[in-house]
C-alpha positions, -999 to +999 in steps of 0.1 A: +394+317-920+398+315-883+428+299-870+427+276-839+442+304-819+415+328-829+388+301-821+403+296-786+404+334-780+367+337-791+357+308-768+376+324-739+358+357-746+324+340-747+332+324-714+342+358-699+310+374-714+289+346-698+305+351-664+300+389-667+263+384-676+259+361-646+276+387-624+253+415-638+222+393-631+234+387-595+240+424-590+206+433-604+189+408-580+209+424-551+198+458-562+162+448-563+164+433-528+181+465-516+154+486-531+126+464-516+144+467-482+145+505-485+108+506-494+100+485-463+123+507-442+106+539-454+072+525-447+083+513-412+099+547-405+067+565-415+046+541-394+068+546-363+067+583-368+029+582-370+028+559-339+049+584-318+028+613-330-006+596-324-022+617-297-058+610-308-060+574-298-094+572-283-109+539-273-135+522-251-140+487-239-173+477-255-178+444-237-161+414-222-169+379-235-156+345-226-131+346-255-118+381-249-125+418-248-141+438-276-126+473-279-139+501-301-113+525-314-125+558-326-113+574-359-097+543-375-093+551-412-104+528-440-069+526-454-054+492-443-019+506-440-032+532-416-053+506-398-022+486-392-007+516-375-037+517-352-032+480-345+005+486-336-005+515-313-032+493-297-006+466-292+014+491-271-016+503-252-030+469-244+003+450-239-007+440-204-042+428-211-047+392-198-076+384-222-073+387-259-084+421-272-105+423-304-103+457-320-132+472-338-135+503-360-174+506-360-193+514-329-226+500-342-211+467-352-192+462-320-224+470-300-243+444-321-216+419-314-216+426-277-254+423-274-254+391-296-278+409-320-265+396-352-270+367-376-240+344-371-250+326-403-257+356-424-235+342-452-211+313-458-184+335-442-205+344-412-217+378-401-206+407-423-201+429-392-169+410-385-154+430-413-154+459-388-130+439-366-095+449-377-072+434-351-066+410-323-040+412-295-033+380-277-007+386-249-009+351-235+002+336-268+022+366-279+003+370-311-008+400-330-033+395-358-044+420-385-077+413-401-082+423-438-117+409-436-137+384-416-120+355-435-085+369-442-059+377-416-022+382-412-001+375-381+025+401-374+058+402-356+061+434-335+080+438-302+071+409-280+046+395-305+060+368-327+047+348-357+031+315-348+053+285-355 
C-alpha cells in the first residue's frame, strides 16, 4: 500500500512528466517551423540562382492598352514554380514601367487579346485565353501579382513590391 509520501512523489513525478511532454511538444513545433523555413530558404536560393543565371529572357511588347502593356515572354515553362521565377525576372526588367505590365506565355493568346479577337463571355470565368497570362507588374501601386489561372492569383512581396494592405 502506498504511503502518503509515495503518493506525493508520484504526483510530483507526473507533474514533471507533464512539463517534459509540454516542452517536447514545443520543441517539435519549433523544429517543424525551422524545417519549413529551411525548405523556403532552399527554394528561394534556387530561384535566385536561376534568376542570376537567366540569360535567355526574351520578350516583346505585344500591345499597349488603356489599362496597361501586354508583354509576351518566350520560353516560359508550364511549371508554376518556374513561371514564378520568370515573373520575378520580369519584375526586375520592367521595374521602371509606368503602366502596369501584363505578362503572357502564349504568343497566339496575347495577339488575340491585343486585337480584341476573343469572346469575353466565353464562360462564367471569362475568356480561357487569360489562363496564358501569368503575371502583372504594377509599379505605380508597387504590386506584383502571380496568376495561377484567370480567376486565381497571388500577390507577392519582392524588392519594392509589397503586399496590398
